[in-house]
VEXSE-313581 format. One line per field, with one value per residue: x, y, z of N, C-alpha, C in turn. Coordinates in steps of 0.2 Angstrom, whole numbers. Example, Ala and Ser with C-alpha at 12.3 -4.5 7.8 and 13.67 -1.06 7.14 Angstrom:
<sites>
n_u	(66_64)
n_v	(-28_-11)
n_w	(39_35)
ca_u	(62_68)
ca_v	(-22_-5)
ca_w	(39_36)
c_u	(66_64)
c_v	(-16_0)
c_w	(39_39)
</sites>
This chain:
<sites>
n_u	(684_672_659_641_634_621_611_611_603_603_604_593_583_585_582_569_564_565_556_543_541_545_555_567_583_600_610_603_602_614_619_608_607_608_598_584_571_556_545_528_515_517_510_516_528_538_536_539_552_557_552_562_573_574_575_587_595_596_604_618_634_640_635_642_646_646_638_627_623_621_612_601_600_596_584_578_576_566_556_554_548_553_568_573_571_580_591_591_593_604_614_611_618_628_633_640_640_648_643_631_621_613_611_604_590_584_582_571_562_559_549_540_534_531_520_514_499_496_489_482_483_492_504_516_515_521_534_534_527_536_546_540_542_555_559_554_560_573_569_565_578_585_594_606_616_607_600_588_580_580_563_552_537_533_539_532_520_522_527_513_507_512_507_493_487_493_495_507_517_529_527_517_520_531_522_514_525_529_517_519_526_530_535_532_520_512_510_498_493_481_481_492_492_481_487_500_493_486_499_505_495_499_511_522_537_541_531_523_528_528_516_513_519_513_499_501_505_498_501_495_483_468_473_478_483_485_482_492_504_502_506_518_523_520_529_542_544_543_554_564_583_585_590_581_579_585_580_567_565_569_560_549_554_554_540_536_539_533_521_506_506_492_490_502_500_488_492_503_494_486_495_500_489_483_493_500_492_498_509_518_528)
n_v	(517_506_508_510_511_523_518_504_491_490_502_508_503_506_520_518_512_521_532_525_527_538_540_547_548_549_543_543_555_560_557_560_570_567_561_571_572_564_550_552_543_528_514_500_492_490_498_510_506_507_519_526_521_528_541_540_536_548_556_554_549_541_530_527_511_508_521_519_505_509_517_509_500_510_513_501_496_504_497_497_486_487_490_481_469_473_472_459_453_458_451_440_438_442_456_471_468_456_438_431_420_417_430_435_426_429_443_442_433_440_451_442_438_448_453_445_447_458_468_462_468_480_493_486_473_465_463_459_446_441_438_426_419_418_413_401_395_392_384_375_369_369_375_374_381_391_386_379_367_355_355_352_351_362_371_371_376_390_394_392_401_416_413_412_420_431_431_432_431_424_415_408_402_393_385_379_372_363_354_346_337_322_320_331_342_332_324_331_338_347_355_359_367_377_385_389_396_408_413_415_426_437_440_431_426_412_404_406_401_387_384_385_375_364_365_366_352_344_340_331_337_344_344_361_367_378_389_385_388_401_406_403_410_423_422_419_432_440_435_437_441_439_428_416_415_407_394_394_398_387_379_386_386_371_369_376_371_359_363_366_376_386_384_390_404_406_408_417_428_429_431_443_451_449_447_458_461_452_456_452_458)
n_w	(598_595_584_579_564_559_552_556_563_579_582_577_583_596_596_591_604_613_607_607_622_626_634_643_646_654_647_635_631_628_616_607_599_586_581_572_575_582_577_578_586_580_571_576_584_575_564_571_573_559_555_562_557_544_548_554_542_535_543_547_553_567_581_597_605_617_621_616_622_636_634_630_642_651_646_647_660_663_658_646_631_617_622_628_620_610_617_621_607_604_615_609_597_599_594_596_610_621_616_624_628_641_645_634_634_646_643_633_640_651_643_638_651_657_646_640_640_631_620_607_595_599_601_602_600_592_595_607_603_595_605_612_602_601_615_614_605_613_622_614_611_623_636_645_654_658_666_657_652_639_631_621_621_629_621_609_614_616_606_599_608_602_588_588_597_594_582_575_560_558_569_566_553_559_567_555_550_558_561_551_555_561_573_583_582_575_560_549_536_533_544_543_531_534_544_537_527_533_538_524_519_527_520_521_515_515_520_511_499_504_506_492_486_491_489_474_471_477_491_502_503_494_477_468_457_450_459_468_460_459_472_473_465_469_483_477_471_482_491_482_483_496_509_507_495_486_488_488_474_467_471_464_450_447_447_439_427_426_426_414_399_400_413_419_413_419_433_433_431_440_451_448_449_462_470_477_488_498_499_487_474)
ca_u	(680_667_652_635_632_615_606_610_597_604_603_587_579_586_578_561_560_563_552_538_538_546_560_573_588_607_614_600_604_621_616_599_608_609_590_581_564_553_539_522_510_519_507_518_536_543_535_545_560_557_552_569_579_573_579_594_599_599_607_625_637_639_634_647_643_645_633_619_621_619_604_594_600_592_576_575_575_560_552_552_549_560_572_572_570_585_596_590_596_611_617_610_620_635_632_640_642_650_638_629_614_609_606_597_586_584_578_565_558_554_546_536_533_526_517_510_493_495_484_486_486_496_510_522_513_525_540_530_526_543_550_537_545_563_561_550_567_577_565_565_583_587_599_608_618_602_595_582_580_575_555_549_529_533_542_526_514_525_526_507_503_512_503_486_484_496_495_512_518_534_524_511_524_532_517_510_531_526_512_521_532_526_537_530_512_508_508_493_495_477_481_497_491_477_494_502_489_488_504_505_491_503_516_528_537_542_523_519_532_527_509_511_521_508_494_504_508_494_504_491_478_467_478_475_490_485_483_499_508_502_508_524_526_521_533_549_545_545_561_571_588_585_592_577_578_586_576_559_566_569_552_545_556_551_533_535_543_528_513_503_506_488_491_507_498_484_493_506_490_483_500_500_482_482_499_501_488_501_517_520_530)
ca_v	(513_503_512_508_516_527_513_498_489_491_511_511_498_510_527_517_511_529_536_524_528_546_538_551_545_552_540_544_563_561_554_563_573_562_562_576_573_558_551_552_536_522_508_496_495_489_504_515_506_510_527_529_520_533_547_540_536_555_559_554_548_533_530_523_505_510_524_514_500_510_521_503_498_513_511_491_497_509_493_496_481_487_491_474_467_473_470_451_452_459_449_432_437_446_463_477_467_449_435_429_418_418_437_436_422_433_450_439_430_446_454_437_436_455_457_440_448_463_470_458_475_486_495_482_468_462_463_453_440_438_436_422_413_416_408_394_392_391_378_368_366_368_381_372_386_396_381_377_359_355_354_353_351_369_377_371_379_395_397_392_408_420_412_411_426_438_431_433_427_419_409_404_399_388_380_375_367_358_350_343_333_316_319_337_342_327_325_334_342_350_360_364_372_381_390_391_401_413_419_417_432_442_441_429_422_405_401_407_394_379_382_386_368_358_364_362_344_341_337_330_341_344_348_366_369_386_392_384_391_407_406_401_414_428_420_419_439_443_432_439_443_437_421_412_416_400_387_396_399_381_376_388_383_365_370_379_367_354_365_368_383_389_384_396_410_409_407_423_433_429_435_449_455_448_447_464_461_448_456_451_463)
ca_w	(601_591_583_575_558_559_550_559_567_585_584_576_589_602_594_592_610_616_604_609_627_628_639_644_652_654_641_628_630_626_610_606_594_579_578_572_578_583_574_581_586_576_573_578_586_569_561_573_570_551_555_565_551_538_550_554_537_534_550_548_560_571_589_602_607_626_625_613_628_642_634_630_647_653_644_650_666_664_657_636_629_613_623_631_614_607_620_619_600_604_617_607_593_599_590_601_615_621_616_631_627_645_644_628_637_652_640_630_645_653_639_638_657_658_642_637_637_629_615_599_589_603_597_605_599_586_600_613_601_593_612_614_597_605_621_612_601_616_625_608_610_628_637_651_656_660_668_655_649_632_632_615_620_631_616_605_619_617_598_597_608_598_583_589_600_592_575_571_555_558_574_560_547_562_567_550_548_566_560_545_558_567_582_585_583_570_552_549_531_531_549_542_526_537_547_532_524_539_538_518_517_529_516_524_508_516_521_503_495_507_503_485_484_494_485_468_471_482_496_509_502_487_473_465_452_447_465_471_457_461_479_472_459_475_486_473_469_488_493_478_485_502_511_505_488_483_488_483_467_465_471_457_444_446_447_430_421_426_424_406_397_403_421_421_413_424_439_435_430_447_456_447_451_468_473_480_494_501_499_482_470)
c_u	(674_661_648_634_624_611_607_604_597_602_596_582_580_583_570_559_560_556_544_536_541_550_566_578_595_609_610_601_610_622_612_602_609_603_587_575_562_548_533_518_511_514_509_526_540_541_538_551_562_557_559_573_579_575_585_599_602_603_615_628_637_637_638_642_641_640_626_618_620_611_599_596_596_583_574_574_568_555_550_553_555_566_576_575_578_591_597_594_603_615_617_615_626_638_633_641_645_643_637_621_610_606_600_591_580_578_571_560_556_550_540_531_527_521_513_503_490_491_487_486_489_501_515_520_518_531_540_530_532_548_548_541_552_563_559_557_571_575_566_573_589_593_601_611_614_598_588_584_577_568_553_540_528_534_537_520_518_524_518_504_504_509_497_484_488_495_500_514_522_532_520_514_526_527_513_518_530_521_510_526_528_529_536_523_508_509_500_494_488_478_487_495_487_484_497_499_488_493_508_501_495_510_523_529_540_536_520_521_528_521_507_512_516_502_495_505_504_495_499_484_477_472_475_482_491_486_490_504_509_507_515_528_528_527_540_550_546_551_566_576_589_589_587_575_579_582_569_560_566_564_547_546_554_544_531_537_538_521_513_505_500_489_496_505_493_487_498_500_487_488_501_494_481_489_502_499_494_508_520_522_528)
c_v	(511_507_507_513_519_521_508_498_490_498_512_507_504_515_524_515_518_534_532_527_534_545_543_550_549_550_543_550_564_559_556_568_573_562_570_577_566_557_549_545_531_517_501_495_493_496_510_513_509_517_530_527_526_541_547_539_543_560_560_553_542_535_525_517_507_514_521_509_502_515_514_500_502_512_505_493_500_503_493_490_480_488_484_468_466_471_462_449_453_454_439_432_440_452_468_476_458_445_431_426_416_425_437_432_427_438_446_436_436_450_448_437_443_458_452_441_454_464_467_464_481_488_491_473_462_460_458_446_437_436_429_417_412_412_401_390_388_385_372_364_365_374_379_377_390_391_378_371_360_351_355_354_359_373_377_376_387_399_397_400_413_419_414_418_431_437_432_430_423_413_405_400_392_383_377_369_361_354_347_337_328_317_327_339_336_328_325_340_348_356_364_369_377_387_393_398_408_418_422_424_437_444_438_423_414_401_401_401_388_379_382_377_363_359_363_355_342_336_335_333_341_348_354_369_375_391_391_387_398_411_407_408_421_426_422_428_442_441_436_443_444_431_416_412_409_395_388_397_392_378_379_386_376_364_372_375_360_356_367_375_387_390_389_401_412_411_415_429_434_433_440_456_455_448_453_465_457_449_455_458_464)
c_w	(594_590_580_570_559_557_552_564_575_586_583_581_595_601_596_599_613_614_606_615_629_633_639_649_650_648_635_627_627_618_605_601_587_578_577_575_578_581_579_581_579_577_576_581_579_565_564_572_563_550_556_559_546_540_550_549_534_539_549_554_563_578_591_603_614_626_622_620_633_641_633_638_653_651_647_656_668_661_649_633_621_614_624_625_612_610_621_611_600_608_614_601_593_596_595_608_615_621_622_630_633_646_640_632_641_648_639_635_649_650_639_643_659_654_639_636_634_624_609_593_591_597_598_605_596_589_605_609_596_600_612_609_599_610_619_609_605_621_620_609_617_631_644_656_660_665_666_650_642_632_626_616_624_624_610_608_617_611_596_599_605_590_583_592_597_584_571_565_555_562_568_556_551_563_561_548_553_564_553_549_563_574_585_584_579_564_551_541_531_536_546_535_529_541_542_530_528_537_530_517_521_525_518_518_510_517_514_499_498_505_497_483_487_489_475_466_475_488_504_509_495_482_470_461_451_454_467_467_457_466_477_468_463_479_483_472_476_491_488_482_493_503_509_498_484_482_486_476_464_466_464_450_442_443_440_426_420_424_416_407_399_409_422_418_418_431_440_434_439_452_454_450_459_473_479_488_499_501_494_479_464)
</sites>
């Protein structure tokens, strides 16, 4: 039988879902021995997942996919956003279950429908915001098998809700990109920079890099080579070893080759002194 290692995302999210709500289910009881204890009062669902990961990493042993899915479904029936979200991710990717975008869309939509007005700083706010972002992408491309027609205007509305109400960095980054596209929210570099700045200050490496490039090159906004190079440096450090490493490193390398020695010196000093505030290392 297929199993998920203790540190896998799906098992982590499962335990986080139960930890947040204290849900006790028959399926959960079958695998509860893997976890020695549950974290108290996580600040966000992501914090809960991380806490679970730390405990599960030392717990050893795998969790069968059947038990995991059953436990998640029990928690989802109890209305747990984390369980609903994790099931959505699993059906979206085919991790542990047969890939089914219709089911994935349904789980993400349930979260958005039931928790659209949840407190922006609440424990589950990040999960709700990410669900809005997910269904926004489904509407952007359409999902005919679920009766969802392509609707970019509605997609933008959903993404904007995640960006403005919840302050989600991924959504703010997406809005920043949309404001650079005439076919989307219009070619408005000033608005784009505003949204990218919000995401950049939350540690979003992609936003840091794009904002840095705009500032360094003066792309539709007043040029500030030193601040731009600072953001590119912070972004490159943050993205090291990730899927974004390559393109961000290329932007930084190109900017460094153009900048003066004094600009490079000041930018690196700023990145060293301020970068840790924005997720830089």
